[in-house]
C-alpha positions in Angstrom: 13.4 -0.3 -9.4 16.9 0.4 -8.1 17.9 4.0 -7.5 21.0 5.7 -6.5 19.4 6.9 -3.2 19.4 3.3 -2.0 22.6 2.0 -3.4 25.2 0.6 -1.0 28.1 -1.9 -1.4 26.7 -5.4 -1.4 28.5 -8.5 -0.1 27.0 -11.9 0.8 28.1 -11.4 4.4 26.2 -8.1 4.4 23.0 -9.7 3.0 23.1 -12.4 5.6 23.5 -9.8 8.4 20.5 -7.9 7.1 18.5 -11.1 6.8 19.3 -11.9 10.4 18.4 -8.4 11.6 15.1 -8.4 9.7 14.0 -11.8 11.1 15.1 -11.1 14.7 12.4 -10.4 17.3 11.5 -11.3 20.8 10.4 -14.9 21.3 12.3 -16.4 18.4 10.4 -18.7 16.1 10.4 -19.2 12.3 12.1 -16.5 10.3 9.6 -14.0 8.8 6.6 -15.1 10.8 6.1 -11.6 12.2 5.6 -10.0 8.8 2.2 -8.3 8.7 -0.5 -10.3 7.0 -3.8 -9.2 5.5 -7.0 -11.1 4.7 -8.3 -11.6 1.2 -12.0 -10.6 1.5 -13.5 -13.1 -0.9 -12.0 -16.1 0.9 -10.7 -15.1 4.3 -7.2 -16.5 3.4 -4.3 -14.4 4.7 -1.2 -13.4 2.7 1.8 -11.4 3.7 1.3 -7.7 3.1 4.6 -7.2 1.4 5.1 -8.9 -1.9 7.6 -8.7 -4.8 7.1 -7.1 -8.1 9.1 -8.2 -11.2 8.7 -5.4 -13.8 12.1 -4.7 -15.4 14.0 -6.3 -12.5 13.4 -10.0 -13.5 13.6 -9.5 -17.2 17.1 -11.0 -17.6 18.8 -13.7 -19.7 19.6 -17.3 -18.9 23.2 -16.9 -17.8 23.8 -17.7 -14.1 25.7 -14.5 -13.7 22.6 -12.5 -14.8 20.3 -14.4 -12.4 22.5 -14.7 -9.3 21.3 -11.6 -7.5 17.6 -12.5 -8.4 18.1 -15.9 -7.0 19.3 -14.4 -3.8 16.4 -12.0 -3.8 13.9 -14.8 -4.2 15.6 -16.9 -1.5 15.7 -14.0 0.9 12.1 -13.1 0.2 10.8 -16.5 1.2 13.2 -16.7 4.2 11.7 -13.5 5.6 8.1 -14.6 5.2 7.3 -13.4 1.7 5.0 -15.3 -0.6 3.2 -13.0 -3.2 5.2 -12.5 -6.4 3.6 -10.6 -9.3 4.5 -10.8 -12.9 3.1 -10.4 -16.5 3.8 -11.6 -20.1 4.5 -7.8 -20.6 7.6 -8.1 -18.4 9.8 -9.9 -20.9 11.4 -13.0 -19.5 10.2 -12.4 -15.9 7.7 -15.3 -15.8 10.3 -17.8 -17.0 13.0 -16.4 -14.6 10.6 -16.8 -11.7 9.7 -20.4 -12.7 13.3 -21.4 -13.2 14.6 -19.9 -9.9 11.6 -21.2 -7.9 12.4 -24.7 -9.3 16.1 -24.3 -8.5 15.3 -23.3 -5.0 12.7 -26.0 -4.5 10.1 -23.5 -3.3 7.2 -25.8 -4.2 4.0 -24.2 -2.9 5.7 -21.5 -0.8 4.9 -18.8 -3.4 1.6 -17.1 -4.1 2.0 -16.7 -7.9 0.2 -13.8 -9.5 0.4 -12.9 -13.2 -1.7 -11.4 -15.9 -3.3 -11.9 -19.4 -2.3 -9.1 -21.8 -3.6 -9.6 -25.2 -6.9 -9.4 -27.2 -9.3 -12.2 -28.1 -10.4 -15.4 -26.4 -8.1 -17.8 -28.2 -5.0 -15.5 -27.8 -5.9 -15.1 -24.1 -6.2 -18.8 -23.5 -2.9 -19.4 -25.3 -1.2 -16.8 -23.1 -2.6 -18.2 -19.9 -1.3 -21.6 -20.9 2.1 -20.1 -21.7 2.2 -18.5 -18.2 1.6 -21.8 -16.6 4.5 -23.4 -18.5 6.8 -20.5 -17.8 6.0 -20.4 -14.1 6.2 -24.2 -14.0 2.9 -24.7 -12.2 -0.4 -26.4 -12.8 -2.4 -23.8 -11.1 -2.0 -20.1 -10.6 -3.0 -18.3 -7.4 -4.1 -15.1 -9.1 -4.7 -14.3 -12.7 -5.3 -10.6 -13.6 -6.4 -8.8 -16.7 -3.5 -6.4 -17.4 -4.6 -2.8 -17.8 -8.2 -3.9 -18.5 -7.2 -5.0 -22.0 -10.2 -6.8 -23.6 -11.4 -7.3 -20.0 -14.9 -8.6 -20.9 -13.6 -11.4 -23.0 -10.9 -12.4 -20.6 -13.1 -12.2 -17.5 -15.4 -14.9 -19.0 -12.3 -17.1 -19.5 -11.0 -16.5 -16.0 -14.3 -17.4 -14.5 -14.2 -20.7 -16.4 -10.7 -21.4 -15.3 -11.5 -20.6 -11.6 -14.5 -22.9 -11.8 -12.2 -25.6 -13.2 -9.6 -25.0 -10.4 -6.8 -23.8 -12.8 -6.7 -20.4 -11.0 -7.7 -19.6 -7.4 -8.4 -15.9 -7.7 -9.1 -13.4 -10.5 -8.8 -9.7 -10.9 -8.0 -6.6 -13.0 -5.1 -4.1 -13.0 -4.1 -0.7 -14.0 -1.2 1.7 -13.2 -2.5 5.1 -14.0 -5.2 7.4 -12.7 -6.4 8.3 -16.2 -8.0 4.8 -16.3 -9.9 5.1 -13.0 -13.2 6.0 -14.6 -13.3 2.6 -16.4 -11.7 0.8 -13.5 -14.4 2.1 -11.2 -17.1 0.9 -13.6 -15.6 -2.6 -13.7 -15.3 -2.8 -9.9 -18.9 -1.7 -9.4 -20.4 -4.1 -12.1 -18.3 -7.3 -11.7 -17.5 -9.8 -9.0 -13.7 -9.8 -8.5 -11.3 -11.1 -6.0 -8.5 -8.6 -6.6 -7.7 -5.2 -8.1 -4.2 -4.0 -8.6 -3.6 -0.3 -8.8 -0.9 2.4 -8.4 -0.8 3.8 -4.9 2.0 5.6 -3.1 2.9 8.9 -1.4 3.6 10.2 -4.9 0.4 8.9 -6.5 -2.5 9.2 -4.0 -5.5 9.4 -6.4 -6.5 5.8 -5.7 -7.4 6.6 -2.1 -10.1 9.0 -3.2 -12.1 6.5 -5.3 -10.6 3.1 -5.9 -9.5 2.0 -2.4 -12.8 2.9 -0.7 -14.8 1.2 -3.5 -12.6 -1.9 -3.3 -13.2 -2.1 0.5 -16.9 -1.7 0.1 -17.1 -4.4 -2.6 -14.9 -6.8 -0.7 -12.1 -6.8 -3.2 -8.4 -7.3 -2.2 -6.0 -4.6 -3.3 -2.5 -5.1 -4.6 -0.6 -1.7 -4.6 1.9 -1.3 -7.5 4.4 1.5 -8.1 4.9 2.0 -4.3 7.9 4.3 -4.9 6.4 6.1 -7.9 9.0 4.6 -10.1 11.7 6.0 -7.9 10.3 9.5 -7.8 9.9 9.5 -4.1 13.6 8.8 -3.6 14.4 11.8 -5.8 12.2 14.0 -3.6 14.1 13.1 -0.4 17.6 12.9 -2.0 20.2 14.2 0.4 17.8 14.6 3.3 18.3 12.8 6.6 15.5 10.5 7.8 13.7 12.4 10.7 14.4 10.9 14.1 10.7 10.7 15.1 10.0 7.9 12.5 12.1 5.6 14.6 9.1 5.3 16.8 7.4 3.3 13.9 10.5 1.2 13.4 11.5 3.0 10.2 15.2 2.8 9.4 15.1 4.1 5.9 13.1 6.2 3.5 11.9 3.1 1.7 10.4 1.7 4.9 8.7 5.0 5.6 7.1 5.0 2.1 6.0 1.4 2.4 4.6 1.7 6.0 2.5 4.7 4.8 0.9 2.5 2.2 0.4 -0.5 4.6 -1.4 1.8 7.0 -4.3 2.2 4.6 -6.9 -0.5 5.7 -8.0 -1.3 2.1 -4.5 -2.3 1.0 -4.0 -6.1 1.1 -0.5 -6.3 -0.3 2.0 -4.1 -2.1 4.6 -5.3 -4.6 7.9 -3.3 -4.6 10.3 -4.6 -7.3 14.0 -4.9 -6.8 16.9 -7.0 -8.1 19.1 -6.2 -5.1 18.9 -8.5 -2.0 19.7 -5.6 0.5 16.8 -3.6 -0.9 14.6 -6.6 -0.6 15.5 -6.9 3.1 14.9 -3.2 3.6 11.5 -3.5 2.1 10.5 -6.5 4.1 11.3 -4.8 7.3 8.5 -2.3 6.6 6.1 -5.2 7.4 7.3 -5.6 11.0 6.3 -3.3 13.9 3.7 -0.6 14.3 1.9 1.2 11.6 1.1 5.0 11.6 -2.3 6.3 12.6 -4.1 8.8 10.4 -2.4 11.9 11.9 1.1 10.3 11.6 0.4 9.3 7.9 -0.2 12.9 7.1 2.9 13.9 8.9 4.8 11.4 6.8 3.1 12.7 3.6 4.4 16.2 4.4 7.9 14.8 4.4 7.5 13.5 0.9 6.0 16.8 -0.4 8.4 19.2 1.3 10.9 20.9 -1.0 
C-alpha cells in the first residue's frame, strides 16, 4: 500500500536515478544480481527474497493512464532482479493486469508467478484455476496457493493432481491473520506443502512464535505478506528521523529497516510488499542488498517500531 509517510514527487528521471543507485555495486555486472536470494526447501531452487504483492495496487482498469505506473513498477522490479509476483482472484483485476503488462513488456519466463484459488468445491476450484492461467497468460503457474485455507482439503487434492501433471510447479496455503494460526498449524503438520504464506512484520510478530519455526522444521518455504502491517508501521514512526546507526546495515529509509528486519529471519524465503509507485518499489528492493541484522540488532530495530 502507498502511505503519506513515503510519498515524494515522482518523475521518470527520478525513477531512473533510483534504479541506477539500487543496481550500483562494486564489480559491475547485470542489474539486480546482488539482491538476496533464498532457497525453496522442497526443491533447492533459489528465488529473490523480495517479491511484489498486488492486493489493491494492481486492481485497476484497462486504460493506459491507469496502468502506466504499474507498468513502470513491473519493468523496474525485473530490472532490479525481482521475479516473485503474488496475486489472487480476490484481488479484482490484478491477475489480468499482471498478464497484460507482462506480455507488453515481453517478460516471458522472467517472472515467478504465484496466485491462489479462492472458492468452494472442486469444479469451482478447477474453473478458477483455469481462469487464472488465462488471465496471467501462461500455461503453467510457478505457485498455486489455497487462499485463507478456504475448502483446503478439496483444493489440495486438485493442486496435487495439477502438480503431477506439470500445470503448477509448487503448491501451498495462505492466511493473513493470527486468529487462523491454530488451523494453519494443523495443516502444516499434517500435509506435505511447498509454501506457506503468512502475515509477518514488526507490527505482527505472532508468526515467529509458531508458524515460522514449524515451517522451517517441515521444510516449507515462507512468503511473508503484510510486511508493513497495512501501513501501520509507517504511522508509528511518522515524523521521526531514521536513526543514524541503521546506516551500518545499508538502510536509507524506514521501509528498508522494516523489510531487512523480516529478511533476517532464517525461515522467511520471500516477502511481498505491494506498491503502485516505482520509487517505492526501488526503495523496497534496496532492502535486499547488503548486510542483514543479527538477533541483537533485530531487537534494537523492533524497539524503534514500538517506541511512542
